TORMARNU-587566 format. One record per residue (C-alpha): residue number from 1; residue in one letter; chain; x negated, z, y. Coordinates in steps of 0.25 Angstrom, whole numbers, plus 5000, padded with zeros to 4 digits. Example, Ala and Ser with C-alpha at 12.3 -4.5 7.8 and 13.67 -1.06 7.14 Angstrom:
<pamis>
 num residu chaine    x    z    y
   1      A      A 4951 5031 4982
   2      S      A 4945 5029 4996
</pamis>
This chain:
<pamis>
 num residu chaine    x    z    y
   1      X      A 5000 5000 5000
   2      X      A 4989 5003 5010
   3      X      A 4985 4988 5010
   4      X      A 4999 4984 5014
   5      X      A 4996 4988 5029
   6      X      A 4987 4976 5030
   7      X      A 5000 4967 5028
   8      X      A 5006 4972 5041
   9      X      A 5008 4959 5048
  10      X      A 5016 4955 5060
  11      X      A 5030 4948 5058
  12      X      A 5037 4941 5068
  13      X      A 5052 4944 5072
  14      X      A 5062 4936 5064
  15      X      A 5073 4938 5073
  16      X      A 5074 4928 5085
  17      X      A 5075 4936 5098
  18      X      A 5073 4949 5091
  19      X      A 5060 4956 5093
  20      X      A 5057 4969 5086
  21      X      A 5045 4978 5088
  22      X      A 5042 4991 5080
  23      X      A 5036 5003 5087
  24      X      A 5030 5015 5079
  25      X      A 5027 5027 5087
  26      X      A 5015 5032 5079
  27      X      A 5008 5043 5088
  28      X      A 5014 5055 5082
  29      X      A 5007 5066 5074
  30      X      A 5019 5069 5064
  31      X      A 5016 5084 5064
  32      X      A 5027 5088 5055
  33      X      A 5022 5079 5044
  34      X      A 5010 5089 5041
  35      X      A 5000 5078 5041
  36      X      A 4986 5079 5046
  37      X      A 4987 5065 5052
  38      X      A 4998 5059 5060
  39      X      A 5009 5057 5050
  40      X      A 5010 5042 5052
  41      X      A 4996 5040 5046
  42      X      A 4999 5049 5034
  43      X      A 4997 5041 5022
  44      X      A 5009 5038 5013
  45      X      A 5005 5031 5000
  46      X      A 4991 5029 5006
  47      X      A 4996 5022 5019
  48      X      A 4998 5029 5032
  49      X      A 5012 5031 5034
  50      X      A 5013 5022 5047
  51      X      A 5008 5010 5039
  52      X      A 5020 5011 5029
  53      X      A 5029 5011 5042
  54      X      A 5022 4999 5047
  55      X      A 5022 4991 5034
  56      X      A 5037 4993 5034
  57      X      A 5039 4988 5048
  58      X      A 5030 4976 5046
  59      X      A 5039 4972 5035
  60      X      A 5050 4970 5046
  61      X      A 5049 4956 5050
  62      X      A 5057 4957 5063
  63      X      A 5047 4967 5069
  64      X      A 5039 4959 5079
  65      X      A 5028 4970 5080
  66      X      A 5025 4984 5076
  67      X      A 5019 4994 5086
  68      X      A 5013 5007 5083
  69      X      A 5012 5017 5094
  70      X      A 5000 5026 5091
  71      X      A 4993 5038 5098
  72      X      A 4982 5034 5108
  73      X      A 4971 5039 5099
  74      X      A 4977 5035 5086
  75      X      A 4966 5027 5078
  76      X      A 4975 5024 5066
  77      X      A 4979 5010 5072
  78      X      A 4964 5006 5075
  79      X      A 4964 4998 5063
  80      X      A 4976 4990 5067
  81      X      A 4987 4985 5057
  82      X      A 4992 4971 5057
  83      X      A 5006 4970 5064
  84      X      A 5005 4983 5070
  85      X      A 5001 4986 5085
  86      X      A 4996 5000 5088
  87      X      A 4999 5005 5102
  88      X      A 4991 5018 5105
  89      X      A 5001 5023 5116
  90      X      A 5008 5034 5108
  91      X      A 5013 5046 5115
  92      X      A 5015 5061 5112
  93      X      A 5029 5058 5107
  94      X      A 5036 5048 5099
  95      X      A 5045 5044 5111
  96      X      A 5032 5042 5120
  97      X      A 5025 5034 5109
  98      X      A 5037 5024 5108
  99      X      A 5039 5023 5123
 100      X      A 5024 5020 5125
 101      X      A 5025 5010 5114
 102      X      A 5037 5003 5120
 103      X      A 5030 5003 5134
 104      X      A 5018 4996 5128
 105      X      A 5026 4986 5121
 106      X      A 5033 4983 5135
 107      X      A 5020 4983 5142
 108      X      A 5015 4972 5132
 109      X      A 5027 4964 5136
 110      X      A 5036 4966 5124
 111      X      A 5051 4962 5127
 112      X      A 5059 4975 5131
 113      X      A 5071 4968 5123
 114      X      A 5063 4968 5110
 115      X      A 5067 4978 5100
 116      X      A 5058 4989 5096
 117      X      A 5059 4997 5083
 118      X      A 5053 5011 5084
 119      X      A 5049 5017 5071
 120      X      A 5043 5030 5066
 121      X      A 5030 5028 5059
 122      X      A 5034 5039 5050
 123      X      A 5046 5032 5045
 124      X      A 5037 5024 5035
 125      X      A 5048 5021 5025
 126      X      A 5056 5012 5034
 127      X      A 5059 4999 5028
 128      X      A 5060 4985 5033
 129      X      A 5075 4984 5029
 130      X      A 5078 4996 5038
 131      X      A 5070 4990 5050
 132      X      A 5077 4977 5048
 133      X      A 5091 4984 5047
 134      X      A 5088 4991 5061
 135      X      A 5084 4978 5067
 136      X      A 5096 4971 5062
 137      X      A 5105 4982 5067
 138      X      A 5099 4983 5081
 139      X      A 5094 4969 5085
 140      X      A 5107 4966 5092
 141      X      A 5111 4980 5096
 142      X      A 5111 4983 5111
 143      X      A 5103 4996 5109
 144      X      A 5096 4996 5095
 145      X      A 5096 5007 5085
 146      X      A 5089 5015 5075
 147      X      A 5088 5017 5060
 148      X      A 5096 5030 5056
 149      X      A 5103 5037 5045
 150      X      A 5115 5046 5045
 151      X      A 5112 5060 5044
 152      X      A 5113 5063 5029
 153      X      A 5112 5079 5029
 154      X      A 5119 5091 5034
 155      X      A 5113 5094 5048
 156      X      A 5111 5108 5052
 157      X      A 5109 5114 5066
 158      X      A 5098 5126 5066
 159      X      A 5094 5137 5074
 160      X      A 5083 5147 5070
 161      X      A 5082 5141 5056
 162      X      A 5097 5143 5053
 163      X      A 5109 5133 5053
 164      X      A 5117 5134 5065
 165      X      A 5127 5123 5062
 166      X      A 5129 5111 5053
 167      X      A 5129 5098 5062
 168      X      A 5139 5087 5059
 169      X      A 5130 5075 5054
 170      X      A 5141 5065 5055
 171      X      A 5136 5054 5064
 172      X      A 5122 5058 5064
 173      X      A 5110 5050 5060
 174      X      A 5095 5052 5057
 175      X      A 5087 5043 5066
 176      X      A 5076 5034 5060
 177      X      A 5067 5023 5065
 178      X      A 5065 5012 5068
 179      X      A 5074 5013 5081
 180      X      A 5076 4999 5087
 181      X      A 5078 4997 5102
 182      X      A 5075 4987 5113
 183      X      A 5061 4990 5118
 184      X      A 5064 4990 5132
 185      X      A 5077 4999 5130
 186      X      A 5069 5009 5122
 187      X      A 5058 5010 5132
 188      X      A 5067 5012 5143
 189      X      A 5075 5023 5135
 190      X      A 5062 5030 5132
 191      X      A 5057 5028 5146
 192      X      A 5069 5036 5151
 193      X      A 5064 5048 5144
 194      X      A 5049 5047 5146
 195      X      A 5049 5056 5159
 196      X      A 5055 5067 5151
 197      X      A 5045 5065 5139
 198      X      A 5055 5058 5131
 199      X      A 5064 5070 5129
 200      X      A 5075 5068 5119
 201      X      A 5069 5056 5113
 202      X      A 5068 5058 5098
 203      X      A 5068 5043 5095
 204      X      A 5070 5030 5101
 205      X      A 5085 5030 5099
 206      X      A 5086 5044 5106
 207      X      A 5079 5037 5119
 208      X      A 5089 5026 5118
 209      X      A 5101 5036 5117
 210      X      A 5096 5043 5129
 211      X      A 5096 5030 5137
 212      X      A 5111 5028 5133
 213      X      A 5110 5019 5121
 214      X      A 5116 5021 5107
 215      X      A 5107 5016 5097
 216      X      A 5112 5010 5084
 217      X      A 5111 5017 5071
 218      X      A 5106 5009 5059
 219      X      A 5106 5014 5045
 220      X      A 5092 5018 5041
 221      X      A 5087 5025 5028
 222      X      A 5084 5039 5023
 223      X      A 5071 5033 5018
 224      X      A 5067 5029 5032
 225      X      A 5063 5044 5035
 226      X      A 5052 5049 5045
 227      X      A 5041 5056 5038
 228      X      A 5040 5069 5045
 229      X      A 5037 5080 5036
 230      X      A 5026 5081 5025
 231      X      A 5036 5079 5013
 232      X      A 5040 5066 5019
 233      X      A 5027 5059 5015
 234      X      A 5030 5061 5000
 235      X      A 5044 5056 5002
 236      X      A 5039 5044 5009
 237      X      A 5029 5041 4998
 238      X      A 5040 5042 4988
 239      X      A 5048 5032 4995
 240      X      A 5037 5022 4996
 241      X      A 5034 5024 4981
 242      X      A 5048 5021 4978
 243      X      A 5048 5008 4986
 244      X      A 5036 5004 4978
</pamis>
């Protein structure tokens, strides 16, 4: 599997008039994962997790380009990976990294009406079919949207380690990525919160919501989970092995 990274090659968009770019914020440390290195570089089946993620995205032919937003001092990308552009303009938060990446794309002359799909580097189990489903659902939508799944479990409110209430789960969804919006619209939504340190922005959809938009919910998959805790690595390996 490690050799497969060399097969990352650009693919032109197949939709006339539809230009899609993928952007991966990759400047975090992932402290909850309990790894000695940033979790996006932790090996899974011998390959850094982020490269699994990139291989999945490179199999989506409608993605015009893939951009990784890394921390300024991150030397992981010094080698370079075909079909992947590394921008060392990551910030102290996810929102800052995404905003900086979008700003760079605009400064390079990228059309603000192009679509950008922001994806978590730690959602390495995403599949081309999920990304294609998101593009299919959002490409003609006036706002854009995100992958998500309906909340499957009973939800509890807590205080001091004890349950205070059972929260009605009807109509509640777990947000996933990619999240797909027009580049200019997402940049503007994030810019409106920048002066307040992106307060309240937990993902791209939340920024769009704060700007008055109502993003489309597109059915995702429970397997498209974000690796967050130590046990998640073993689960991801098991899923990759089951695919093989």
